[in-house]
C-alpha positions as CSV (number, residue, x, y, z in Angstrom):
1,M,-0.2,-0.3,0.0
2,Y,0.9,3.2,-0.4
3,Y,0.9,6.4,1.2
4,A,-0.2,9.7,-0.1
5,L,0.3,13.1,1.5
6,T,-2.9,15.2,2.4
7,S,-2.7,18.6,0.6
8,E,-2.1,20.1,4.3
9,E,1.2,17.7,4.8
10,M,2.2,18.4,1.4
11,K,2.6,22.3,1.9
12,E,4.4,21.4,5.6
13,C,6.7,19.3,3.7
14,D,7.5,21.9,0.7
15,S,8.1,24.6,3.1
16,F,10.0,22.6,5.8
17,T,12.4,21.8,2.4
18,I,12.3,25.5,1.2
19,K,13.1,27.0,4.3
20,N,16.0,24.2,6.0
21,L,17.6,22.2,3.0
22,R,17.1,24.1,-0.6
23,P,15.3,26.8,-2.5
24,S,12.0,26.5,-4.1
25,I,13.5,27.1,-7.6
26,E,15.5,24.0,-7.0
27,L,12.8,21.8,-6.0
28,M,10.9,22.8,-9.0
29,E,13.6,22.2,-11.6
30,T,14.1,18.6,-9.7
31,A,10.3,17.9,-10.2
32,G,10.0,18.9,-13.7
33,T,13.2,17.2,-14.9
34,N,11.9,13.7,-12.8
35,F,8.9,14.0,-14.2
36,Y,10.5,14.3,-18.0
37,D,12.2,11.0,-17.0
38,E,9.0,9.8,-16.4
39,I,7.0,10.8,-19.1
40,I,9.5,10.1,-22.1
41,K,9.1,6.3,-21.2
42,Y,5.8,6.8,-22.8
43,I,5.8,9.7,-25.5
44,N,8.2,9.3,-29.1
45,K,9.1,12.8,-30.8
46,N,7.3,12.7,-33.6
47,E,4.1,13.5,-31.3
48,K,2.9,16.3,-30.8
49,I,2.9,17.5,-27.2
50,L,1.4,20.6,-25.8
51,V,2.3,21.7,-22.2
52,V,-0.8,23.4,-20.4
53,A,1.0,25.3,-17.8
54,G,-0.3,27.4,-14.3
55,G,0.9,30.7,-13.0
56,G,1.8,28.4,-9.5
57,G,4.7,25.8,-8.5
58,N,2.5,23.6,-10.7
59,G,3.1,25.7,-13.5
60,G,6.8,26.3,-12.9
61,D,7.3,22.6,-12.9
62,A,5.8,21.7,-16.4
63,L,8.0,24.9,-17.7
64,V,10.9,22.6,-16.6
65,A,9.6,19.8,-18.2
66,A,8.5,21.8,-21.3
67,R,12.1,23.3,-21.5
68,H,13.7,19.6,-21.2
69,L,11.7,18.3,-23.8
70,Y,12.1,21.4,-26.1
71,N,15.9,21.0,-25.6
72,N,15.8,16.9,-26.4
73,G,14.1,17.5,-29.9
74,Y,10.5,16.8,-29.1
75,N,7.7,18.8,-30.8
76,V,6.1,20.7,-28.0
77,E,4.5,23.9,-27.5
78,T,3.9,25.6,-24.3
79,F,-0.2,27.5,-23.2
80,I,0.3,29.2,-20.0
81,S,-2.8,30.1,-18.6
82,S,-2.0,33.1,-16.4
83,S,-0.1,36.0,-17.1
84,H,0.3,36.3,-13.2
85,L,3.1,33.8,-12.4
86,K,4.9,32.5,-9.3
87,E,8.6,34.0,-9.5
88,E,10.0,31.0,-9.7
89,T,7.4,30.1,-12.4
90,L,8.9,33.2,-14.3
91,I,12.0,31.8,-14.5
92,N,11.4,29.1,-15.8
93,K,8.9,30.6,-18.6
94,N,11.8,32.7,-19.5
95,R,14.4,29.2,-19.4
96,Y,11.7,28.2,-22.1
97,N,12.9,28.3,-25.4
98,G,10.3,26.6,-27.7
99,K,6.9,28.2,-28.9
100,L,4.6,29.8,-26.1
101,I,0.9,29.5,-27.8
102,S,-2.4,31.6,-27.1
103,Y,-5.4,30.2,-25.4
104,D,-7.4,30.5,-29.1
105,E,-3.9,28.3,-31.1
106,F,-4.8,25.9,-27.5
107,L,-8.6,25.5,-28.6
108,K,-7.8,24.9,-32.5
109,N,-5.2,22.4,-32.7
110,D,-4.9,18.7,-32.0
111,Y,-2.2,17.1,-29.9
112,D,-1.1,13.5,-29.0
113,V,-0.2,14.3,-25.9
114,I,-1.2,17.1,-22.9
115,V,0.9,17.5,-20.2
116,D,-1.5,19.2,-17.3
117,G,0.7,21.6,-15.0
118,L,-2.5,23.8,-15.0
119,L,-3.6,23.2,-11.0
120,G,-1.3,21.2,-8.1
121,A,-1.7,19.5,-5.1
122,N,-2.6,22.6,-3.2
123,L,-5.6,23.1,-4.8
124,S,-8.4,23.2,-2.1
125,V,-11.0,25.6,-3.3
126,Q,-13.6,26.0,-6.3
127,I,-11.8,26.5,-9.5
128,N,-13.0,30.0,-11.7
129,E,-14.9,29.7,-14.8
130,K,-11.6,30.3,-17.0
131,T,-10.1,27.7,-15.3
132,K,-12.7,25.7,-16.0
133,A,-13.3,26.2,-19.8
134,I,-9.2,25.3,-19.7
135,I,-10.0,22.1,-18.1
136,N,-12.9,21.2,-20.4
137,T,-10.7,22.1,-23.7
138,I,-8.1,19.4,-22.2
139,N,-10.9,17.1,-21.6
140,D,-12.5,17.2,-25.5
141,K,-9.2,17.0,-26.6
142,K,-8.3,13.4,-27.9
143,A,-4.7,13.3,-26.5
144,R,-3.6,11.0,-23.9
145,V,-2.8,13.3,-20.9
146,F,-0.1,13.1,-18.0
147,S,-1.1,15.1,-15.0
148,I,2.2,16.5,-12.6
149,D,1.3,16.3,-9.2
150,I,-2.8,14.9,-9.2
151,A,-5.1,15.9,-12.0
152,S,-6.2,19.6,-12.3
153,G,-9.8,20.4,-10.6
154,I,-9.0,17.1,-7.8
155,D,-8.7,18.0,-3.8
156,A,-5.3,16.3,-3.0
157,S,-6.9,15.8,0.3
158,S,-10.5,14.9,-0.2
159,G,-10.5,13.9,-3.8
160,K,-13.3,15.7,-4.4
161,N,-14.0,17.7,-7.9
162,L,-13.5,21.3,-7.2
163,G,-16.1,22.5,-10.2
164,A,-14.0,20.1,-13.3
165,F,-11.0,18.2,-13.6
166,V,-9.3,16.5,-15.8
């Protein structure tokens, strides 16, 4: 049996680690790199990949993964859902040299793979209409979806649907 941390336990672990062991930007780099190392076991370079990144830490992890995908020759595009980015997420946006797309491009394009880095394990409130629309668009695509941490829209502690979920 595996033990899963609640949202609060994860926040405590992150806080302790950032305060005592490693800065947040390093944790983000590790998370995104580890995600990249796993996802490449299930995808190939001729598949069209979309990374959907939110403005928080999960989005930063996604941007690290997107950077590794791009730097290693994968066919990747990235959609960032927010103009308000956490400092470390902005740093990783600036490190990414691949293609950034608009919401309109996201709507009209087809993908083989979507990386869900929209919302992370700390989500505990109902999501807004804009985020619901993004999640519904992900769900409407005929792509395989890989979520970072947890499927966006799910409360990590209770497993409840917070308005819409991937």
